[in-house]
N, C-alpha and C positions, 0 to 999 in steps of 0.2 A: 779582566780589564780589558780592552777592546780601544783599536788606533782610531782616530779623528784619520777624518779624510781631508786631503790637500786640493786646494784649487789647483786647475787646471796649471799646470807648469810648462807644456811645451807647444807652441805652436805647431801646424803643420807643416811648415819650414822644416821647424827643428825634428821633428820626424822624421823626414823624409831623408833626412841629413842620416842621421841615425841610422835609417834602413838600408842606405848604401855603404855606409860603413862596416857594418856586418855582411852584407851580401860581398864585397868585395874581399876586405880584410878579416874576417869572419868575428871581427868582436868591433866593439865602440865604447864610450863612455870613458871617464866616469859623469854620471848624469847624476842630477841632485834628485832625492826621492824622497828618502826622512829627514826630518827636521829634527836636532839635538833632543827635546826632550821625546819624539817620539822611539831615537836610538837608546836612551833614558829607558823608556820604560820596558822595551823588548829586553833589554838587560837587565832588567830586577824581572821581569817572565821567565828567561832562561836561567838566573837562578833559582829559580823556587824552586824547592826542594822531590816536588810531587807532579810535574809536568805530563801533561797525556802521553799516553805509551802510542806513539805511532803506528798505522793500523798493518798488518799484515809483514810490513819491512821497515828498514831503517832509514826509509824515505818517504814515508808514509802520514809526514806528522800536520800536516795541511788537514786533514782529512777530521783529526780529532782536536786542533787547538786551533780554537776560536782567532788569536790573536793574531797564526801566520797567516791563515785564510784571507782575514783584512787586510793586509797587507799585500797579499800575493793578487787581490783582487783590486786593488785601485785602478779606478779609470784609466788616470794617467798611464800606468804602468800595461794594462793591457791594450792601449792603444797604439803602442809601441812595438806592440806583437803582432796587430793585425797585418803589417805591409810582410810579414815573412809567411807567417801562419791561415793568413785568410779569415776569416768571421768566426771559424770552426775553429775554440783554442781550448784545450784540457789544461788542467795544472796534473802533473805525475809525478813528479817531485819537491818532496821542499826538507829540511833538515836544516837545524844550526849546526855550524862549525867552529869550534874553541882550534888554536893553534899556539903551541908556547915557542916563546923566543930561541933560535936556534934549531927549531925542526920544519922540514917541507916537506911537501907533497909530491911524489915524483910524476916524470913528464909519462901524462896518458891521455886517452881520450873515453866517455863518457860512454861505458859499454851499452847501457840499455838504446842509449842515440848514435850509436859509432856507425850502425849501414849508411852504404854512399847516397842511398835515397832520402834520407829519414830529412823527414823536417820538424824540427826541433830547436828551438832558444831556450839557454840558463839565461838565470838573471843573480847575480852576485851583490851581494849588500852588506857593505860593513859596520858596522853597528860598535865596536869600541876598540880602542887603540891600530886602530887602519891608516896607514901612510906606504907610500911608494913598496917600499920593503917588506911589508907584512900581507902585502896585495896576490895579484896571480900574474902568471907571465902565459903569452903566446906565441905562438907559430904564424905568423900574419899569413892567412892565403893555405891552411892545413889543409880548412874543411871542403877542400878542390880535392885534392890529395886520393880520394874514395879510399883507402886506407887508414887506419889506425895505429897510433903510437904503437900498441903494442902487437899489432899485426905484424909491421916494419921492421922492429928490434927483435924480434922471433925470431925472423927472418935470417936476420944476421948474427943471430948467437949474440947481443948485446944485452945485458942487465940493467934497466930501468934505473934502480936503485943506486949503481957505482956510475951514473951516466952523468958528466959536465954540459953545462948550455952552449956551450961553444963546441962541444961534440955532436951534442943532437943537431945544432944548426947545423952541422957541414953535412951529416944525414938526409937533411930535410932539401938542403940545398941539390942533393943528385937527386932530388923528384921535381922542384919550383928550384932553377938557380936567383929568382928573387925572393927567395924566403928572407926574413927576418925575425926576429924578437921583440915583443912588444911589451912594455911591462908601464901597466895606465900608472896616473899620479892619483893613486882613489884616496877617500877622506872616507869617515865617519858618514853616515844617513848615503855615500853617495854608490851608485850601482853599476857596475858592468853585465851590458848584454854581450851574449858569445854564440856562436853555431852550436848545435850540439854533436856536433862534427870535429872539431877546430883540436889541435895540439893542445896541452895547457897543465901547468903546474901551477903550487902552490908555497909560498913561501911566508915566511916569519926570522927574517936578517937584521930586524931593527931592536934594540935596547928597551924597548917596552916589555909589557907585561902579555898575559895572555891575549893573543887578537880572537875577534869575536865576529864573525858574519853568518849570512841569513843566507840560504842559497836558494832556490825555484826551477824549475824546470818545468816547462812547458812544448805542446807539439800540438799540428796540425791534428783534428780529430779523426782524422782519417787517416792518421800515422800510427798502426801498433806499436804501441812498448812492450818490450819484453821484459819478465820479470828474473834478475839471473839468478842460478842455482850456488850453494857453496861452492867457493872453486872457480865459478866459472867469471872469476874477471878475469885471468891471468887468459891469454892468446894459446887456442881457441875460445871461444870465448862460448857459455853452455848458458840453456837459459832454460825454463820453468816448461813444460809442459801440458801442464793441465790448470795451474792458476798464472793469472794474469794480475798487475800491475794495477792497483787500484787509481783512477780517477776522476777530477771534478772538473765540470763542465764549467770553464770560464765565461765565454763569449759564444754565442750562437743555440743553435735549438738541440743540437745532438743527434741530430737524425744522422741514421749511417753511420754511424762510429765505430770505428774498428777497436776502440777499447772497451772496458769493462765500467762503467758509469756510475759512482759512488756517491752519495748526496752531500752538500758540505757541514762542517761543526753546525749545530741549532747555534740560534743565537740564545748568550743568556738572559736570563727571565729577570730581571731585576724589581724590586717593590720587595712589601710586606710578602712573608711565608705562606700558604697557606694553609691553618690550620683542622676548623671544620666548614664544610659549604653543604648548607642544605636548602632549597630552591624548589617548589612547584612550579613546572611548565604546562599551562595551559594549551591545549590542542584544537584547532590548530591555529598553527602560525600563519600569519601571511607572508605571500608569496611576492617578490619583485617584478615585477610584469615586466618590464624593462631586461635587465641584466638577468635574470630567469635563474637566480641562485641566489640567495640572502643567509648572511652567518647571523646568528643569535650566541655572541659570548658571554659563556657562564663565570668561568673562569682562568686564569693564566700567571701565574708563579713559581719559584722554587717552594718542594715541601721540605722539610729534618733529612729523607735519605733521597729524595730525587733533585736534579738541578734544575729539574722542570719541572711543571705539569700540568698542562691546560685542556678544556674542556669547551665544548662548542656545540651547537644544532644548527643543522640549516635545513633549508627550505628549498627543492629543486623544480623549476617547470616540467610539466610531462614535455617528453619526446628530449629532453635537455640534459648536459653534462656540463660542469664545471669546468674542467680545464682538461688538455693531454695529459697521458699518463706521466707522471712525476715523481720523484722523492723528494724528500726531506731527510734530517738529520734525524728527527726525530721517531721511535715507537710507535703505532698506531693502533686503537681500537673503533669498528664501526657499528653502531648499534642502528640497524633499522625500526624505526618507531610506527610511520605508518606509509605506504604507496606500496608500489612495487616497482622492484632497482634491478639490475647489472651491476654487477662491480668486473672491474675491467684489466687484468695483468698481462704487464708486455715488460720486454727488455731493454726498452729504451724512449727516450720521447716520442719515437715515429710509430710506434704503437708492435716492435718486430714482436712476434710468434705470440701476438695477441690470446689472453683466452678470457672468454668473457662465462658468469655463472649469476644465473638467478637468485634475489634472497628477496624474505617478506617478512613483514614487521614481527619482532622479537629475534630474529635470527643478526648474527652478531660474527664481522669479520675481523680477525689480525692480520695487520702488516709490518713485516720490517725494515728500516731504514731502508734498506738498499731494493727494496721493492717498487721497481716503477706500477703504479697504481691508478685509478680514476672510476667514477662512477656514471651511471646512465639509469635516467627516472624512464622506463620502458612502459609504462601503466597512463593513464588519461586522466588521471589528477597530481597537483602536488607529490611530492616526496618528501617526509621530513626522515632528520636522523640524527643521529650524536654522536660524537667523536670524543675519544681520549689520547693525545699528545702526549708521548713524556718521552724526557733524553735522562739519560744513568751513564754510569761508568761500564766500560767491556766486563762483561760477565766471562768471558773465558771459556763457555761453552760449547765443545767439537759439534753439540747437534743442538743446535738451536733452534727454536719453533721456526718452519716456513712462512711465508702466505697462507692461511688458513679461513675457512669456512664452519662456524660452528649454527649445530640446530639443537633445538627444543622443544621441548611440549610439558607446558603446566602438568601440574599432577592431578588427577580423578583423586578428588575428596571423595574419602572413603566415611562410611555409618559412624565410627567413631576415629575423627583421623587425631594425628599427633598434636600438641597446640605448638611444633614444631618440627618441620619436614628439610630436606636438604638435601640435594641433590648433585653429586660434584660433575662438572664438565668437562674441564681438563686442568692440568698441572703442568709446565712445563718449562725449561730456562729457555729464555732467549739471547739475542744479543746484550741488550744492556740489562736486563732482568736476571737476577739466580734462580727467579722463578717467578712464571704469570700463573697466575689458579682463578681457578672459575668456577661459581657454585649458584646455581639459583633455590632462594629459600621459598617457603610457606609456612606463613603466619595465620594459623585460627584467629577466630575475634581475642582476645586480654593475653595470648603467646606471645613472648618475646625473651631478652634476656636480661640481667643485669649491667652497669655500667663496667668494662675493662679498657685496657690499654693494650694495643696491638704496636709489636715492634715493626710492622711494616702499613705503606698506605692502601686504604679500603674505599673501593668506590662500591653504590647502589646503584641501582636503576630500579623506583617501582613503579611497578605494570597495573598493579591493582590493588583496592584497598586504601586504608589510611593507615599510619604510624605517628609514631610519637617519637623522636630522638633528638638530646641535646637539650630538652626544654622547647623543640616546635615541632608542629602538626605538620606533616607532607605529604598530598594527596598525587593520584598521579596526573601526570610523569613526574616522577620525585625524581631529583637528583642531589643523593646525597657522596659526601667526600667526608674523610677522616684522616688525616694525620698520623703518620706514627708517634706512638707517644700518650696521644689524645685519647681520655674518657669517653666513651659513648656504649650507647644502650639502645635497645630498641623495643618498640611494644606498639601490636597490633590494637589501636582505641575503635576502629570501628567495628561493623554489623556481621561483615563479609570479610570470606581469606584475603590474606595480604601477599602480592608476589613480586618478587624484585630479585634483581640478579645481581652479582656481587664478585668483584674486579680485588685480586689483592694483587698486590703489588711487593714482592720481596725483592731487596736488594744487598750488595754486602755490606750495607750499615745493619738489614737485619738482622744478619749474624755475628756484628761485632755486640749491636745492642742486647741479643739474647744470652750474649759470655756473660758482660756487663749485669745485667739488670734481670738476669733470671728470678730473681729472689723478690723485683721491685716493681714488675711488671705489674700484679694483681694487684690493684685499689682496695686500701681502706674498706674493710663489709661496714654497713649504715648501724647506728648504735642498735638497735630495734635488729633486726639480724643478729648482732653479733649476742644479745640476749636471749634471743630465742634458740639461738645451737648453743649459749651454754644452759639453759634449763635441759635442753638436750642430753646431752651431756651429762649433766647432775642424775637426771631420771635412771639413765642409762647404767649409771653407776651405782645408786641406789637399788637398783634390780638387782646387779650382778650380785651385790651383798646381801641382798636377802635372801635368793640360789641358794649363796654360797654358807648362811646360818641357817639353812634349812638340808642341806646336802648334810649339813655338820652333824645337827642333831638327830637325823636317819643313820648317819654310820656308827655315832656314839650308841644309841637305842641297840642298834645290832651286833655291836658287840656286847652291850651287858647281858641280852638274849640268849649267845651263846658262852657265855660264863656259866647263867642259871643253871642251862642244859646238864654243861660238864659238872 
């Protein structure tokens, strides 16, 4: 389910007014943001039992949940942030917040944005049962105090949980006599914007049911957001020295970001599910002399084990690169089909710590979703390459496959080659796969295997020869895809050896499928094959029976001879 984008609601004058409120008081709103239908859709999403798991920490939900990301990147919302944060903006925190009647969140300053020089804005959106009494309270002007609530109260020996609003206001007025408590009259679908340094608290003093809200937290890209460690939310704050908060670029180009940039969650791939796909692509493909980069889509859809899988072939003109180093939510394989290229790996879109590696036809590379990358045609002729991109659930691997380049050589044909030769190239867990496996296969004419079903998706690139699979003949360059559970076999029907590259995409669904259907994965054998095997077993049994008869006769003869001797 995705959110629909609303029309622009706020003219520039209103945006300027909100910006002035945040700059002066530290908070502004309520501002209408979501329609009743959008609130209902969000609540339905929140109530789902299998919400995506946030990345790395509790506030990492926008990185894995496309619905949250779609709300967080509404153009009218981003327009409200730019006056405070500039053109380069990152989304560093997102989480759903439920509050039961009669409960509260004590006065606090958000630890991650509490630094006196932090440039951060939070957006709190009411989803259900939102009224003034179930919203937020602020100490107006406290974003200019230069100290967090936690620091001030720790110095006074005060406990936050036992502090009344009136007593906190007295403390605040020792810093700024003009300080006041503000409690906006917020409703479902409305948003409150506030400076990341402001003193604030959460309440649910109404008689309604559970209140639900969505918290989104943004910062200027050059403002580092630290990751709190366990117990680090109490003063003095403590942060990780080795791990950084995952952030998503929502405005600007991301150059010079002080934060760890990760890709947004991929868009859902709607449409019919991929089952089996075969296609012969004749090279060379035409290039685009104007754009100098042309894509030839092959397929794009979900599969039985992956949320999405896509394949396309690109033609890149000599001396050209299609884009700056970028990242996306999918993992990716790139197979060079023709031409000379270099892949570039970097830490950000600006090319920080850039590394370039040459690749020739037949070589392939893997990119995790978090790796900035691009490609350059370093030859004098157009270069052609094929890409598989997929998105799946987090694998949980502690040592996922990093960005890598793989090179292989086709096997030398021996005088008496085996009908089928397989060379494993690698197999390793990735961020989104329990195992990504690759091997190179050579089939001699007439070689192949019978139809069977795998519990994982399989992709094949045919480099040479001619094969037949699922009733179709495929020639180079052949693109073949089998979704998990689909019956498939392959046979070399040509006169020369067929060589092809195979990728297996193992997911958690693969494991579950193996456990449930271990005995049903093997397809029924053809009737003719069954008869041949039955005849083979009958002959074997007859042979054993005869052996037992001969041996029995010999034993009886030997026994009779011994009696005669005695």
